C-alpha positions in Angstrom: 288.0 83.3 22.4 288.4 85.0 19.0 291.8 86.3 19.9 292.9 82.8 21.0 291.7 81.4 17.6 293.5 84.1 15.7 296.7 83.3 17.6 296.4 79.7 16.6 295.8 80.6 13.0 298.8 82.9 12.9 300.9 80.1 14.3 299.6 77.7 11.7 300.5 80.1 8.9 304.1 80.6 10.2 304.7 76.9 11.1 303.5 75.6 7.8 304.5 78.4 5.5 301.0 78.9 4.2 298.5 81.8 3.7 295.0 81.3 5.1 292.4 82.4 2.6 289.4 81.8 4.8 288.9 80.8 8.4 285.4 80.4 9.9 283.3 78.6 12.4 281.6 75.4 11.4 279.1 73.1 13.2 276.6 74.0 15.9 278.0 77.5 16.7 277.7 78.5 13.0 274.3 76.8 12.8 273.0 78.8 15.8 272.4 76.1 18.4 275.5 75.5 20.5 275.4 73.8 23.8 276.9 75.2 27.0 279.9 73.0 26.5 280.2 73.1 22.7 283.7 73.4 21.4 284.8 75.7 18.6 285.0 74.0 15.2 287.3 76.2 13.3 287.8 75.4 9.6 290.1 77.0 7.0 291.3 77.0 3.4 294.9 77.7 2.9 297.5 78.0 0.1 301.2 77.4 -0.2 303.4 79.5 -2.5 303.5 78.4 -6.2 306.7 76.4 -6.0 305.2 74.1 -3.3 302.8 72.7 -6.0 305.6 72.0 -8.5 306.4 68.5 -7.4 306.2 65.1 -8.9 305.2 63.7 -5.5 301.8 64.0 -3.7 302.0 66.1 -0.6 299.7 66.3 2.5 296.8 68.6 1.7 295.3 68.8 5.2 296.4 70.7 8.3 295.1 69.5 11.6 295.7 70.7 15.1 295.3 68.4 18.2 291.7 68.5 19.3 291.0 69.5 22.9 287.8 70.2 24.8 287.6 73.8 23.5 289.2 73.9 20.1 288.9 71.7 17.0 290.9 73.4 14.2 291.6 71.9 10.8 291.9 73.1 7.2 292.2 72.0 3.5 294.7 73.1 0.9 293.1 75.3 -1.7 293.7 72.7 -4.5 291.9 70.1 -2.4 289.1 72.5 -1.7 288.6 73.4 -5.4 288.5 69.7 -6.3 285.8 69.2 -3.7 284.0 72.3 -4.8 283.5 70.8 -8.3 281.5 68.1 -6.6 279.6 70.6 -4.6 280.9 69.5 -1.3 278.3 70.6 1.2 280.5 71.2 4.3 282.8 73.3 2.1 279.8 75.3 0.9 278.9 75.9 4.5 282.4 77.2 5.3 282.0 79.8 2.5 278.7 81.0 3.9 279.5 80.7 7.6 278.1 83.7 9.6 281.2 83.6 11.8 284.5 84.4 10.0 287.8 84.8 11.7 290.0 85.5 8.7 289.5 86.2 5.0 291.5 87.2 2.0 288.8 89.0 0.1 290.1 88.6 -3.4 290.7 84.8 -3.2 287.4 84.3 -1.3 285.4 86.2 -3.9 286.7 84.0 -6.7 286.0 80.8 -4.8 282.6 81.9 -3.7 281.6 82.9 -7.3 282.8 79.5 -8.6 280.8 77.8 -5.8 277.6 79.5 -6.9 278.2 78.5 -10.6 279.0 74.9 -9.7 276.2 74.1 -7.2 274.9 70.6 -7.6 271.5 70.4 -5.9 271.1 66.6 -6.0 274.5 66.0 -4.5 273.9 68.3 -1.6 270.4 66.9 -1.0 271.8 63.4 -0.8 274.5 64.6 1.7 272.0 66.3 3.9 269.4 63.5 3.8 272.1 61.0 4.8 273.1 63.3 7.7 269.5 63.4 8.9 269.0 59.6 8.7 272.3 58.9 10.4 271.4 61.2 13.3 268.1 59.5 13.8 269.6 56.1 13.5 271.8 57.0 16.6 268.7 57.6 18.7 267.4 55.0 21.0 263.9 53.5 20.9 263.1 54.8 24.4 261.2 57.8 25.5 264.1 60.3 25.5 266.5 61.6 22.9 269.4 64.0 22.9 268.4 67.5 21.9 271.5 67.5 19.8 270.3 64.5 17.9 267.0 66.0 17.1 268.6 69.3 15.9 271.2 67.4 13.9 268.4 65.6 12.1 266.1 68.6 11.7 268.6 71.1 10.2 269.7 68.9 7.2 266.0 68.1 6.4 265.4 71.9 6.3 268.5 72.2 4.1 267.0 69.7 1.7 263.7 71.5 1.6 265.5 74.8 0.9 267.5 73.3 -2.0 264.4 71.7 -3.6 262.5 75.0 -3.4 265.3 77.4 -4.3 267.8 75.4 -6.2 270.6 77.1 -4.3 272.8 76.4 -1.3 270.9 76.7 2.0 271.5 79.3 4.6 273.9 78.1 7.4 271.9 79.4 10.4 269.0 77.3 11.6 266.8 80.4 12.3 267.2 81.6 8.7 266.1 78.2 7.4 263.1 78.1 9.7 262.0 81.6 8.8 261.9 80.8 5.1 260.4 77.3 5.0 256.7 76.8 5.8 256.0 74.4 8.7 253.5 73.6 11.3 253.7 76.3 14.0 253.6 73.7 16.7 256.7 72.0 15.2 258.4 75.3 14.8 257.7 76.2 18.4 259.1 72.9 19.7 262.2 73.4 17.6 262.9 76.8 19.0 262.3 75.4 22.5 264.9 72.7 21.9 267.4 75.4 20.8 266.8 77.4 23.9 267.1 74.4 26.2 270.3 73.3 24.5 272.0 76.7 25.1 272.3 76.1 28.8 272.8 72.4 28.9 275.6 70.0 27.9 275.9 68.1 24.6 274.5 65.0 26.3 271.2 66.7 27.4 268.1 64.7 26.6 264.5 65.6 26.1 261.3 63.7 25.8 260.6 62.5 22.3 258.1 64.5 20.4 255.5 62.7 18.3 255.2 65.9 16.2 258.9 66.2 15.5 259.2 62.5 14.8 256.3 62.6 12.3 257.7 65.8 10.8 261.1 64.2 10.1 259.6 61.0 8.7 257.2 62.9 6.4 259.8 65.4 5.2 262.3 62.6 4.5 259.8 60.8 2.3 258.9 64.0 0.5 262.6 64.8 -0.2 263.2 61.4 -1.6 260.2 61.8 -3.9 261.2 65.2 -5.1 265.0 64.8 -5.3 266.4 67.4 -7.8 268.7 66.6 -10.6 272.2 67.8 -11.1 273.2 70.1 -14.0 276.4 69.3 -15.8 279.6 70.2 -13.9 281.5 73.2 -15.0 284.6 72.5 -17.0 287.7 71.7 -14.9 289.4 74.6 -16.6 287.3 77.1 -14.6 288.7 75.6 -11.4 292.3 75.6 -12.8 291.9 79.3 -13.6 290.8 80.2 -10.1 293.6 78.2 -8.6 296.2 80.0 -10.8 294.6 83.4 -10.0 294.9 82.8 -6.3 298.5 81.7 -6.5 299.3 84.7 -8.6 297.6 87.0 -6.1 299.5 85.5 -3.2 302.8 85.8 -5.2 302.1 89.5 -6.0 301.3 90.2 -2.3 304.5 88.5 -1.2 306.6 90.4 -3.7 305.1 93.7 -2.7 305.7 93.0 1.0 309.4 92.4 0.3 
């Protein structure tokens, strides 16, 4: 599958005249709990050459490929990514820390990652993850069963919030890394690992019996997170993001010049 993804990325670069700075896996495969029929959520950051940005008109800053049952590929222009990074966009932070990378320009990536670390906003990310957890649980029915996916899509963001509150830093992407670092009832932990194992061999629609332990855990943790919501520090100056943007365009320009 990796070779197929790389072919798609190569075609995107040639078709759109862009350079991909980072391409990675997002979603359940990166989080460590895919289903048997999970698609591949490939996300990337790209840049045009310098002259493309010298325009009085706004231009499209997203590239999206048609979604099918196997591949979901889309990316953001680096200028859009840097704007979102200043607001500590949680999905973007996960791309930068994804354990599954398909493509990476190390120089540009290192600058973006360093800026992400300096500009992390804990409250903004906590609000994002807590909203994800609540939205997932709101989709569940009041009956005796629930999708394993729904449980895990609620549990992971709750754990992300706990990590942020305790460490003041972006949380690990993999569910297992979060669970190994955050204290929790061993009975709850065991049930979560069991859910992950069950989900691996089933479809996205697979349902399990509701767990009173997990339901109580989610409710209690959500209340604790709201009671201990961290505060954001001041945002870094916009000049820092402009500087990284210019550095990346300069690096790409130098690479192109050397290649010719």
